[in-house]
N, C-alpha and C positions, 0 to 999 in steps of 0.2 A: 784780599788787598796784594798780598805775596806775588798770586798768581796773575793778578791784574799787571803787577808792574813786570815780572818777568815778561809775560805777552809785549808790552807796547817796550822795554827794551831789547826785546830779539828783535822787533820790525825794524825801531831806529836802529840798531847796528847790522842787518841785511844790508848787504851791498845790494841796491836795486840800478836796474840798468840805466835807467832813462832820468830819474831823479831821488834825492834823499825822501823818503815817504816814514811819516810819523802819525801816529794816533794822538786823541786823548780820550779818557772813559770817563763816566759818570756811573759813580755804584752805591748801589743802597744796597740795605739787608734785612732781612725778618726780626722785627720787635717785638714787643707786648704791644707798644702802643701805634703797631702799623695794622687797621681794620681789611683794609684791601690790596686788589695785587695794582690796580691804579693808582693806588697811595703809592705803593712800593715804586711802581714806575715812575710815576711824575717825578718823584725826589731823586730817581736816579738820571733823568732828565735834564730839572735843575741843577745836578751836580756835573753833568758833562757842559750844558752853556758857560756853567764858573768856568772848566778848564780852558774852553776855548776862548771865553774873555780874558783870562789872565795868562795867552800866550799860549796854548795847545803843547801839545805832548806831553800831557802830563795826568793824572789820576786826583780827580777829586771825591773824596767821597762823603756821603749825606750822615749827618747826625743829627742831633736836635740843630746846630748851624751847619753849615756846611767848611769844612776843613778838609786841605789840599795838600797834596803832595808832589811838591815841584820837581819835575826831573832834572 
């Protein structure tokens, strides 16, 4: 999470020529209950869409329930 937040913050604070740019990220991590890479990607994808629907420019981490860190 720390690295993702640093990347998000750096992109947000950079002086872009045309307009401000931000990013949203959905993260998941390898756990004992994750059986396949497809499951891991699906969880990250679900988390990304939660970030986007909650206002963008944020990181959402998938756990047993989706947990969000607002920017």
